[in-house]
C-alpha positions as CSV (number, residue, x, y, z in Angstrom):
1,M,-19.1,-7.8,-14.3
2,A,-20.1,-10.0,-17.2
3,D,-22.6,-12.5,-16.3
4,G,-20.7,-15.8,-15.3
5,E,-17.7,-14.1,-13.9
6,V,-16.5,-16.2,-10.7
7,V,-16.4,-13.5,-7.4
8,E,-14.6,-14.5,-4.7
9,R,-13.5,-12.6,-1.4
10,A,-9.7,-11.7,-1.2
11,E,-8.0,-10.4,2.1
12,C,-5.6,-7.5,1.7
13,G,-2.3,-7.9,2.2
14,C,-1.7,-4.6,3.9
15,C,-4.9,-3.9,6.0
16,G,-6.8,-7.2,6.1
17,M,-9.8,-6.5,5.1
18,L,-11.7,-8.8,2.8
19,E,-13.5,-7.4,-0.5
20,E,-15.4,-9.3,-3.0
21,C,-13.6,-9.3,-6.8
22,T,-13.2,-11.2,-9.8
23,M,-10.4,-13.9,-10.5
24,G,-9.5,-11.5,-13.1
25,Y,-9.4,-8.0,-11.2
26,K,-7.4,-10.0,-8.5
27,G,-5.1,-11.2,-10.7
28,W,-4.6,-8.0,-12.1
29,V,-3.9,-5.9,-8.9
30,Q,-1.5,-9.0,-7.9
31,E,0.3,-8.3,-11.0
32,R,0.2,-4.7,-10.2
33,F,1.6,-4.9,-6.6
34,G,4.1,-7.3,-6.8
35,G,2.0,-10.4,-6.1
36,V,0.3,-8.8,-3.5
37,W,-3.5,-8.3,-3.1
38,V,-4.5,-4.8,-2.1
39,C,-7.8,-3.4,-1.2
40,S,-9.4,-0.4,-3.2
41,L,-8.5,1.6,-0.3
42,C,-4.9,0.7,0.2
43,E,-5.0,0.7,-3.8
44,E,-5.9,4.3,-3.6
45,A,-3.3,5.0,-0.7
46,I,-0.4,3.7,-2.5
47,K,-1.1,5.5,-5.8
48,D,-1.3,8.8,-3.3
49,E,2.1,7.8,-2.1
50,Q,3.3,7.1,-5.3
51,A,2.3,10.5,-6.8
52,R,3.5,12.9,-3.6
53,L,6.7,10.9,-3.3
54,G,7.6,10.1,-6.9
55,V,8.4,6.7,-6.5
56,G,7.7,3.1,-7.8
57,V,5.0,1.0,-6.8
58,E,6.9,-1.3,-4.5
59,V,8.7,1.9,-2.6
60,A,5.2,3.2,-2.4
61,L,3.8,-0.3,-1.1
62,R,6.6,-0.5,1.5
63,I,5.8,3.2,2.8
64,H,2.3,2.5,3.2
65,A,2.2,-0.8,5.0
66,T,4.8,0.9,7.5
67,F,2.2,3.0,7.9
68,R,-0.5,1.1,8.9
69,E,2.0,-1.0,11.1
70,T,2.7,2.4,13.2
71,A,-1.0,3.1,13.2
72,N,-2.0,0.0,14.9
73,A,1.2,0.5,17.1
74,G,-0.3,2.6,19.9
75,P,-0.8,6.2,21.1
76,P,-1.3,9.2,18.4
77,I,2.3,10.6,20.0
78,H,4.1,7.2,18.7
79,I,2.2,7.6,15.5
80,A,3.7,11.1,15.1
81,Q,7.2,10.3,15.8
82,S,6.8,7.4,13.8
83,I,5.8,9.6,10.9
84,L,8.5,11.9,11.1
85,Q,11.2,9.1,11.2
86,L,9.8,7.6,7.8
87,I,10.0,11.2,6.4
88,K,13.3,11.7,7.7
89,K,14.4,8.3,6.4
90,I,12.5,8.8,3.2
91,M,14.6,12.4,2.6
92,S,17.8,10.8,3.3
93,S,17.2,8.0,0.8
94,T,16.1,10.6,-1.9
95,S,19.2,13.0,-1.3
96,S,21.8,10.1,-1.3
97,S,20.4,8.1,-4.5
98,P,22.2,8.8,-7.8
99,N,20.0,10.9,-10.6
């Protein structure tokens, strides 16, 4: 970080975590993630989804956001069921999309 750069706290659009960053970095992240600022942890999770599924940023962001919502929803059994439904949905949309 260069001297004189303004540091601000930004709230993650996925998990709500606050993280300090420069305005330049915040703008770069928002540009990369469709106007949404995401924290470093969510950014890594989204990049993992992209690599694992071979999808674009927007799809990976939606998948991660859905997982976060599901993870906060209830007991572990509900999470497992929701993950299975999500995988089935992804697989059906992938197999039906023209290449």
